[in-house]
Backbone as XML, in Angstrom:
<?xml version="1.0"?>
<chain id="A" units="angstrom">
  <residue number="1" name="UNK">
    <atom name="N" x="14.254" y="-1.923" z="-73.678"/>
    <atom name="CA" x="13.088" y="-2.267" z="-74.469"/>
    <atom name="C" x="12.265" y="-3.283" z="-73.683"/>
  </residue>
  <residue number="2" name="UNK">
    <atom name="N" x="10.963" y="-3.098" z="-73.664"/>
    <atom name="CA" x="10.081" y="-4.052" z="-73.009"/>
    <atom name="C" x="10.113" y="-5.373" z="-73.770"/>
  </residue>
  <residue number="3" name="UNK">
    <atom name="N" x="9.818" y="-6.464" z="-73.077"/>
    <atom name="CA" x="9.896" y="-7.775" z="-73.720"/>
    <atom name="C" x="8.915" y="-7.896" z="-74.883"/>
  </residue>
  <residue number="4" name="UNK">
    <atom name="N" x="7.712" y="-7.331" z="-74.739"/>
    <atom name="CA" x="6.764" y="-7.425" z="-75.849"/>
    <atom name="C" x="7.259" y="-6.649" z="-77.066"/>
  </residue>
  <residue number="5" name="UNK">
    <atom name="N" x="7.943" y="-5.537" z="-76.840"/>
    <atom name="CA" x="8.542" y="-4.778" z="-77.946"/>
    <atom name="C" x="9.668" y="-5.576" z="-78.592"/>
  </residue>
  <residue number="6" name="UNK">
    <atom name="N" x="10.453" y="-6.269" z="-77.785"/>
    <atom name="CA" x="11.539" y="-7.097" z="-78.309"/>
    <atom name="C" x="10.987" y="-8.244" z="-79.157"/>
  </residue>
  <residue number="7" name="UNK">
    <atom name="N" x="9.895" y="-8.849" z="-78.714"/>
    <atom name="CA" x="9.283" y="-9.935" z="-79.486"/>
    <atom name="C" x="8.771" y="-9.419" z="-80.822"/>
  </residue>
  <residue number="8" name="UNK">
    <atom name="N" x="8.101" y="-8.271" z="-80.808"/>
    <atom name="CA" x="7.616" y="-7.672" z="-82.062"/>
    <atom name="C" x="8.790" y="-7.386" z="-82.989"/>
  </residue>
  <residue number="9" name="UNK">
    <atom name="N" x="9.864" y="-6.821" z="-82.450"/>
    <atom name="CA" x="11.045" y="-6.503" z="-83.257"/>
    <atom name="C" x="11.612" y="-7.762" z="-83.906"/>
  </residue>
  <residue number="10" name="UNK">
    <atom name="N" x="11.771" y="-8.820" z="-83.129"/>
    <atom name="CA" x="12.325" y="-10.071" z="-83.643"/>
    <atom name="C" x="11.429" y="-10.652" z="-84.729"/>
  </residue>
  <residue number="11" name="UNK">
    <atom name="N" x="10.120" y="-10.653" z="-84.499"/>
    <atom name="CA" x="9.196" y="-11.231" z="-85.474"/>
    <atom name="C" x="9.108" y="-10.415" z="-86.759"/>
  </residue>
  <residue number="12" name="UNK">
    <atom name="N" x="9.311" y="-9.107" z="-86.685"/>
    <atom name="CA" x="9.274" y="-8.301" z="-87.914"/>
    <atom name="C" x="10.483" y="-8.587" z="-88.794"/>
  </residue>
  <residue number="13" name="UNK">
    <atom name="N" x="11.562" y="-9.041" z="-88.182"/>
    <atom name="CA" x="12.776" y="-9.359" z="-88.946"/>
    <atom name="C" x="12.726" y="-10.753" z="-89.551"/>
  </residue>
  <residue number="14" name="UNK">
    <atom name="N" x="11.765" y="-11.573" z="-89.118"/>
    <atom name="CA" x="11.698" y="-12.966" z="-89.553"/>
    <atom name="C" x="10.344" y="-13.229" z="-90.194"/>
  </residue>
  <residue number="15" name="UNK">
    <atom name="N" x="10.323" y="-13.706" z="-91.403"/>
    <atom name="CA" x="9.074" y="-14.004" z="-92.090"/>
    <atom name="C" x="8.695" y="-15.468" z="-91.836"/>
  </residue>
  <residue number="16" name="UNK">
    <atom name="N" x="7.448" y="-15.733" z="-91.513"/>
    <atom name="CA" x="6.998" y="-17.103" z="-91.335"/>
    <atom name="C" x="6.849" y="-17.544" z="-89.902"/>
  </residue>
  <residue number="17" name="UNK">
    <atom name="N" x="7.146" y="-16.671" z="-88.957"/>
    <atom name="CA" x="6.967" y="-16.994" z="-87.552"/>
    <atom name="C" x="8.155" y="-17.726" z="-86.955"/>
  </residue>
  <residue number="18" name="UNK">
    <atom name="N" x="8.133" y="-17.822" z="-85.632"/>
    <atom name="CA" x="9.223" y="-18.459" z="-84.890"/>
    <atom name="C" x="8.633" y="-19.182" z="-83.683"/>
  </residue>
  <residue number="19" name="UNK">
    <atom name="N" x="9.384" y="-20.142" z="-83.154"/>
    <atom name="CA" x="8.981" y="-20.794" z="-81.915"/>
    <atom name="C" x="9.381" y="-19.905" z="-80.745"/>
  </residue>
  <residue number="20" name="UNK">
    <atom name="N" x="8.826" y="-20.177" z="-79.580"/>
    <atom name="CA" x="9.180" y="-19.394" z="-78.399"/>
    <atom name="C" x="10.663" y="-19.563" z="-78.062"/>
  </residue>
  <residue number="21" name="UNK">
    <atom name="N" x="11.203" y="-20.757" z="-78.282"/>
    <atom name="CA" x="12.637" y="-20.980" z="-78.044"/>
    <atom name="C" x="13.490" y="-20.101" z="-78.964"/>
  </residue>
  <residue number="22" name="UNK">
    <atom name="N" x="13.120" y="-20.029" z="-80.238"/>
    <atom name="CA" x="13.865" y="-19.204" z="-81.194"/>
    <atom name="C" x="13.776" y="-17.722" z="-80.840"/>
  </residue>
  <residue number="23" name="UNK">
    <atom name="N" x="12.596" y="-17.287" z="-80.422"/>
    <atom name="CA" x="12.414" y="-15.883" z="-80.049"/>
    <atom name="C" x="13.270" y="-15.546" z="-78.841"/>
  </residue>
  <residue number="24" name="UNK">
    <atom name="N" x="13.210" y="-16.378" z="-77.805"/>
    <atom name="CA" x="13.999" y="-16.137" z="-76.589"/>
    <atom name="C" x="15.488" y="-16.125" z="-76.905"/>
  </residue>
  <residue number="25" name="UNK">
    <atom name="N" x="15.945" y="-17.065" z="-77.714"/>
    <atom name="CA" x="17.368" y="-17.138" z="-78.065"/>
    <atom name="C" x="17.815" y="-15.886" z="-78.813"/>
  </residue>
  <residue number="26" name="UNK">
    <atom name="N" x="16.987" y="-15.397" z="-79.723"/>
    <atom name="CA" x="17.322" y="-14.198" z="-80.492"/>
    <atom name="C" x="17.354" y="-12.957" z="-79.606"/>
  </residue>
  <residue number="27" name="UNK">
    <atom name="N" x="16.373" y="-12.830" z="-78.726"/>
    <atom name="CA" x="16.341" y="-11.697" z="-77.794"/>
    <atom name="C" x="17.603" y="-11.690" z="-76.936"/>
  </residue>
  <residue number="28" name="UNK">
    <atom name="N" x="17.992" y="-12.854" z="-76.438"/>
    <atom name="CA" x="19.190" y="-12.946" z="-75.596"/>
    <atom name="C" x="20.470" y="-12.689" z="-76.388"/>
  </residue>
  <residue number="29" name="UNK">
    <atom name="N" x="20.546" y="-13.220" z="-77.601"/>
    <atom name="CA" x="21.757" y="-13.058" z="-78.420"/>
    <atom name="C" x="22.043" y="-11.593" z="-78.715"/>
  </residue>
  <residue number="30" name="UNK">
    <atom name="N" x="20.998" y="-10.833" z="-78.995"/>
    <atom name="CA" x="21.181" y="-9.434" z="-79.358"/>
    <atom name="C" x="20.955" y="-8.471" z="-78.192"/>
  </residue>
  <residue number="31" name="UNK">
    <atom name="N" x="20.673" y="-9.004" z="-77.006"/>
    <atom name="CA" x="20.502" y="-8.160" z="-75.823"/>
    <atom name="C" x="19.349" y="-7.180" z="-75.940"/>
  </residue>
  <residue number="32" name="UNK">
    <atom name="N" x="18.243" y="-7.630" z="-76.523"/>
    <atom name="CA" x="17.111" y="-6.739" z="-76.760"/>
    <atom name="C" x="16.296" y="-6.457" z="-75.503"/>
  </residue>
  <residue number="33" name="UNK">
    <atom name="N" x="16.354" y="-7.353" z="-74.530"/>
    <atom name="CA" x="15.610" y="-7.166" z="-73.281"/>
    <atom name="C" x="16.435" y="-7.734" z="-72.141"/>
  </residue>
  <residue number="34" name="UNK">
    <atom name="N" x="16.532" y="-6.976" z="-71.060"/>
    <atom name="CA" x="17.246" y="-7.444" z="-69.872"/>
    <atom name="C" x="16.239" y="-7.617" z="-68.736"/>
  </residue>
  <residue number="35" name="UNK">
    <atom name="N" x="16.207" y="-8.805" z="-68.162"/>
    <atom name="CA" x="15.353" y="-9.041" z="-67.007"/>
    <atom name="C" x="15.927" y="-8.315" z="-65.797"/>
  </residue>
  <residue number="36" name="UNK">
    <atom name="N" x="15.072" y="-8.034" z="-64.827"/>
    <atom name="CA" x="15.521" y="-7.319" z="-63.624"/>
    <atom name="C" x="16.569" y="-8.105" z="-62.850"/>
  </residue>
  <residue number="37" name="UNK">
    <atom name="N" x="16.520" y="-9.445" z="-62.929"/>
    <atom name="CA" x="17.490" y="-10.277" z="-62.216"/>
    <atom name="C" x="18.711" y="-10.627" z="-63.081"/>
  </residue>
  <residue number="38" name="UNK">
    <atom name="N" x="18.815" y="-10.001" z="-64.254"/>
    <atom name="CA" x="19.922" y="-10.186" z="-65.199"/>
    <atom name="C" x="20.058" y="-11.609" z="-65.730"/>
  </residue>
  <residue number="39" name="UNK">
    <atom name="N" x="19.009" y="-12.401" z="-65.629"/>
    <atom name="CA" x="19.000" y="-13.741" z="-66.205"/>
    <atom name="C" x="18.504" y="-13.652" z="-67.647"/>
  </residue>
  <residue number="40" name="UNK">
    <atom name="N" x="18.848" y="-14.632" z="-68.481"/>
    <atom name="CA" x="18.356" y="-14.605" z="-69.862"/>
    <atom name="C" x="16.846" y="-14.818" z="-69.937"/>
  </residue>
  <residue number="41" name="UNK">
    <atom name="N" x="16.246" y="-14.288" z="-70.975"/>
    <atom name="CA" x="14.830" y="-14.473" z="-71.238"/>
    <atom name="C" x="14.595" y="-15.950" z="-71.547"/>
  </residue>
  <residue number="42" name="UNK">
    <atom name="N" x="13.513" y="-16.516" z="-71.004"/>
    <atom name="CA" x="13.202" y="-17.922" z="-71.249"/>
    <atom name="C" x="12.049" y="-18.048" z="-72.242"/>
  </residue>
  <residue number="43" name="UNK">
    <atom name="N" x="11.915" y="-19.229" z="-72.815"/>
    <atom name="CA" x="10.802" y="-19.462" z="-73.740"/>
    <atom name="C" x="9.469" y="-19.402" z="-72.998"/>
  </residue>
  <residue number="44" name="UNK">
    <atom name="N" x="9.443" y="-19.800" z="-71.715"/>
    <atom name="CA" x="8.215" y="-19.702" z="-70.920"/>
    <atom name="C" x="7.802" y="-18.249" z="-70.724"/>
  </residue>
  <residue number="45" name="UNK">
    <atom name="N" x="8.780" y="-17.387" z="-70.537"/>
    <atom name="CA" x="8.496" y="-15.960" z="-70.388"/>
    <atom name="C" x="7.930" y="-15.401" z="-71.689"/>
  </residue>
  <residue number="46" name="UNK">
    <atom name="N" x="8.520" y="-15.792" z="-72.816"/>
    <atom name="CA" x="8.018" y="-15.362" z="-74.125"/>
    <atom name="C" x="6.582" y="-15.844" z="-74.312"/>
  </residue>
  <residue number="47" name="UNK">
    <atom name="N" x="6.324" y="-17.103" z="-73.966"/>
    <atom name="CA" x="4.976" y="-17.657" z="-74.113"/>
    <atom name="C" x="3.959" y="-16.890" z="-73.273"/>
  </residue>
  <residue number="48" name="UNK">
    <atom name="N" x="4.345" y="-16.528" z="-72.056"/>
    <atom name="CA" x="3.455" y="-15.769" z="-71.183"/>
    <atom name="C" x="3.096" y="-14.419" z="-71.803"/>
  </residue>
  <residue number="49" name="UNK">
    <atom name="N" x="4.069" y="-13.772" z="-72.414"/>
    <atom name="CA" x="3.818" y="-12.476" z="-73.064"/>
    <atom name="C" x="2.903" y="-12.665" z="-74.271"/>
  </residue>
  <residue number="50" name="UNK">
    <atom name="N" x="3.133" y="-13.718" z="-75.046"/>
    <atom name="CA" x="2.298" y="-14.001" z="-76.217"/>
    <atom name="C" x="0.838" y="-14.160" z="-75.784"/>
  </residue>
  <residue number="51" name="UNK">
    <atom name="N" x="0.620" y="-14.890" z="-74.702"/>
    <atom name="CA" x="-0.739" y="-15.109" z="-74.196"/>
    <atom name="C" x="-1.360" y="-13.836" z="-73.643"/>
  </residue>
  <residue number="52" name="UNK">
    <atom name="N" x="-0.535" y="-12.937" z="-73.111"/>
    <atom name="CA" x="-1.036" y="-11.700" z="-72.520"/>
    <atom name="C" x="-1.454" y="-10.677" z="-73.578"/>
  </residue>
  <residue number="53" name="UNK">
    <atom name="N" x="-0.949" y="-10.821" z="-74.802"/>
    <atom name="CA" x="-1.256" y="-9.861" z="-75.872"/>
    <atom name="C" x="-1.838" y="-10.561" z="-77.107"/>
  </residue>
  <residue number="54" name="UNK">
    <atom name="N" x="-3.049" y="-11.140" z="-76.979"/>
    <atom name="CA" x="-3.639" y="-11.857" z="-78.127"/>
    <atom name="C" x="-4.012" y="-10.934" z="-79.291"/>
  </residue>
  <residue number="55" name="UNK">
    <atom name="N" x="-4.073" y="-9.628" z="-79.033"/>
    <atom name="CA" x="-4.373" y="-8.686" z="-80.115"/>
    <atom name="C" x="-3.145" y="-8.388" z="-80.975"/>
  </residue>
  <residue number="56" name="UNK">
    <atom name="N" x="-1.965" y="-8.801" z="-80.512"/>
    <atom name="CA" x="-0.719" y="-8.563" z="-81.249"/>
    <atom name="C" x="-0.149" y="-9.846" z="-81.844"/>
  </residue>
  <residue number="57" name="UNK">
    <atom name="N" x="-0.247" y="-10.952" z="-81.088"/>
    <atom name="CA" x="0.399" y="-12.207" z="-81.478"/>
    <atom name="C" x="-0.619" y="-13.318" z="-81.703"/>
  </residue>
  <residue number="58" name="UNK">
    <atom name="N" x="-0.271" y="-14.235" z="-82.604"/>
    <atom name="CA" x="-1.083" y="-15.423" z="-82.836"/>
    <atom name="C" x="-0.174" y="-16.648" z="-82.837"/>
  </residue>
  <residue number="59" name="UNK">
    <atom name="N" x="-0.749" y="-17.793" z="-82.490"/>
    <atom name="CA" x="-0.017" y="-19.057" z="-82.487"/>
    <atom name="C" x="-0.627" y="-19.964" z="-83.541"/>
  </residue>
  <residue number="60" name="UNK">
    <atom name="N" x="0.186" y="-20.397" z="-84.489"/>
    <atom name="CA" x="-0.283" y="-21.289" z="-85.544"/>
    <atom name="C" x="0.793" y="-22.314" z="-85.852"/>
  </residue>
  <residue number="61" name="UNK">
    <atom name="N" x="0.436" y="-23.576" z="-85.755"/>
    <atom name="CA" x="1.372" y="-24.635" z="-86.113"/>
    <atom name="C" x="2.646" y="-24.614" z="-85.288"/>
  </residue>
  <residue number="62" name="UNK">
    <atom name="N" x="2.540" y="-24.256" z="-84.026"/>
    <atom name="CA" x="3.719" y="-24.215" z="-83.158"/>
    <atom name="C" x="4.601" y="-23.001" z="-83.345"/>
  </residue>
  <residue number="63" name="UNK">
    <atom name="N" x="4.165" y="-22.073" z="-84.171"/>
    <atom name="CA" x="4.933" y="-20.851" z="-84.427"/>
    <atom name="C" x="4.161" y="-19.630" z="-83.969"/>
  </residue>
  <residue number="64" name="UNK">
    <atom name="N" x="4.901" y="-18.634" z="-83.528"/>
    <atom name="CA" x="4.329" y="-17.357" z="-83.101"/>
    <atom name="C" x="4.467" y="-16.372" z="-84.245"/>
  </residue>
  <residue number="65" name="UNK">
    <atom name="N" x="3.368" y="-15.673" z="-84.543"/>
    <atom name="CA" x="3.382" y="-14.673" z="-85.609"/>
    <atom name="C" x="2.683" y="-13.413" z="-85.145"/>
  </residue>
  <residue number="66" name="UNK">
    <atom name="N" x="2.955" y="-12.323" z="-85.840"/>
    <atom name="CA" x="2.284" y="-11.059" z="-85.563"/>
    <atom name="C" x="0.936" y="-11.013" z="-86.264"/>
  </residue>
  <residue number="67" name="UNK">
    <atom name="N" x="-0.024" y="-10.363" z="-85.633"/>
    <atom name="CA" x="-1.323" y="-10.123" z="-86.274"/>
    <atom name="C" x="-1.251" y="-8.723" z="-86.876"/>
  </residue>
  <residue number="68" name="UNK">
    <atom name="N" x="-0.871" y="-8.640" z="-88.111"/>
    <atom name="CA" x="-0.763" y="-7.342" z="-88.788"/>
    <atom name="C" x="-0.933" y="-7.519" z="-90.254"/>
  </residue>
</chain>
């Protein structure tokens, strides 16, 4: 699963949004996305994806939410 798909999946399961740290931890715990170097997903990586897809994600009050 692509990282942006993993973030969407995690956020659909959680109401009220999550921090980038919480999203990264959840993705790693459930093995939703594997990096090419087999390292765990970082909160910085999650943040970069959030910024790359402003039509899907929004940031409010330190939490990431879906725009839907």
